[in-house]
C-alpha positions as CSV (number, residue, x, y, z in Angstrom):
1,M,4.4,-6.6,-10.4
2,A,6.3,-5.0,-13.3
3,D,9.9,-3.9,-13.0
4,I,10.0,-0.4,-11.6
5,D,12.7,2.1,-12.4
6,F,13.3,3.5,-9.0
7,P,15.1,6.8,-8.6
8,D,18.6,6.6,-7.0
9,D,17.6,8.7,-4.0
10,L,14.7,6.4,-3.1
11,I,17.0,3.4,-3.3
12,A,19.5,5.1,-1.1
13,L,16.8,5.9,1.5
14,E,15.7,2.3,1.6
15,R,19.3,1.1,1.7
16,S,19.9,3.4,4.7
17,A,16.8,2.1,6.5
18,W,17.7,-1.5,5.8
19,E,21.2,-1.0,7.2
20,A,19.7,0.7,10.3
21,I,17.2,-2.2,10.7
22,Q,20.1,-4.7,10.6
23,A,22.1,-2.7,13.1
24,G,19.1,-2.2,15.4
25,V,19.2,1.6,15.1
26,L,16.3,2.4,12.8
27,T,14.7,5.7,13.8
28,V,11.2,6.9,13.3
29,D,12.6,9.8,11.2
30,T,14.4,7.4,8.8
31,A,11.3,5.1,8.5
32,R,9.1,8.1,7.8
33,A,11.5,9.5,5.2
34,V,11.4,6.2,3.3
35,Q,7.6,6.0,3.5
36,D,7.2,9.6,2.4
37,G,9.5,8.8,-0.6
38,I,7.6,5.7,-1.4
39,N,4.2,7.5,-1.3
40,A,5.4,10.4,-3.4
41,F,7.0,8.1,-6.0
42,A,3.9,5.9,-6.2
43,E,1.6,8.9,-6.7
44,T,3.8,10.5,-9.3
45,A,4.3,7.2,-11.2
46,G,0.7,6.2,-10.9
47,L,1.5,3.0,-9.1
48,S,0.2,1.3,-6.0
49,R,2.1,2.2,-2.9
50,L,2.2,-1.4,-1.9
51,D,3.7,-2.4,-5.3
52,V,6.3,0.3,-5.0
53,E,7.3,-0.6,-1.4
54,M,7.5,-4.3,-2.2
55,G,9.5,-3.7,-5.4
56,L,11.9,-1.3,-3.6
57,K,12.5,-3.8,-0.8
58,K,13.2,-6.5,-3.3
59,V,15.8,-4.3,-5.1
60,V,17.6,-3.4,-1.9
61,R,17.2,-6.5,0.2
62,H,17.3,-9.4,-2.2
63,T,20.2,-8.6,-4.5
64,A,22.5,-11.4,-5.7
65,P,26.0,-11.3,-4.1
């Protein structure tokens, strides 16, 4: 999987969802917004949805302190 240049708004959506997951308050609307963003970005960029989702999670969830 190559490095993907994610738009800031998509990173913010995933970050919001990740924080909600950690707090135990993730809503269907938040999860759907993230998935819709991933799908739209993947289609526009000509990338696999799975690669986009995995890459985005890596950027948001696995950053060095």
